Residue, then its C-alpha position, 0 to 999 in steps of 0.5 A: m389731973t385738973e389744977k385749981l383756978e382761983l378767982r377774986l373779984y373786987t371793985s375799985s374807983a377805976g372799975v371792976y377787977l377779976t384776978a385769976r391764978g392757976r390754970l385756965d383751961s377746958t376744965t376751969a374756963h366755965q368758972l371764969g365765964r361765971a365770974i365775968g357774968v356775975a361781974l357784968d350783971r351785978y356791978p354797974t361799971d364801964r370797965l372790967t379788967v381781968d388780971c392774968a398775971g397769976l395764970d400758969a397756963i391757958d388753952a384754947a377754951g380759956i382764950s375762947v371764954l375771954m373772947l366770948f365775954r369781951s364781945s358780950a361786954l362790949r355789947v353792953g358798953v363795958h370795956l373788958t381788958i386783960a392785964d399783965p399776962p405773962p409772956h407764955i400767956r401772951a404767946a398763946i393768945r397771939a397764937l390763937r389770933a386773939d390779939q384784941l384781948l392784948v390791945p389796951t384801951s385809952h383807959d389803960h394808961a395812968d398818964g393818959v398817953p396811949s402806948l402808940h405815942r410813946p417811944a418804943p423801948r430798944r431791945s438792943s443796939a445794932a453793933p457792926h459785925h465784920c465777917l471774917r470770910p472774904p466777899t464772894g467776888t474775890r475768891r481765888p481761882r480754882r486750881t486745875r490739874 
């Protein structure tokens, strides 16, 4: 059973955008490849953003197409980046060691400040934990019969 992949290509003052919705897998990866190829051939830009927020699933074929066209785009001076990948898509990309797809460029920040220079959000605060078990050095001696 193949799921449908919906692609929408549009331009803005910031560059060319391609939104993807549905499943990006071995049965639909060629559609994304064709759309990226059209965008690189027909629209003179220095930036192409693939919006992955609407993707339900991705597999190795989908990630391979993104990597292949990222390399092709860089050769012609176009920065291809992906935007807003859901956590499960981000995890799949990291699992296949394609982290360079997740690295934002300096163009990706509206305020011009790269994320490396922003303070990292805190996930949790370290609360002191007290163990109810006594330390290992203060055990009671064992009884012998």
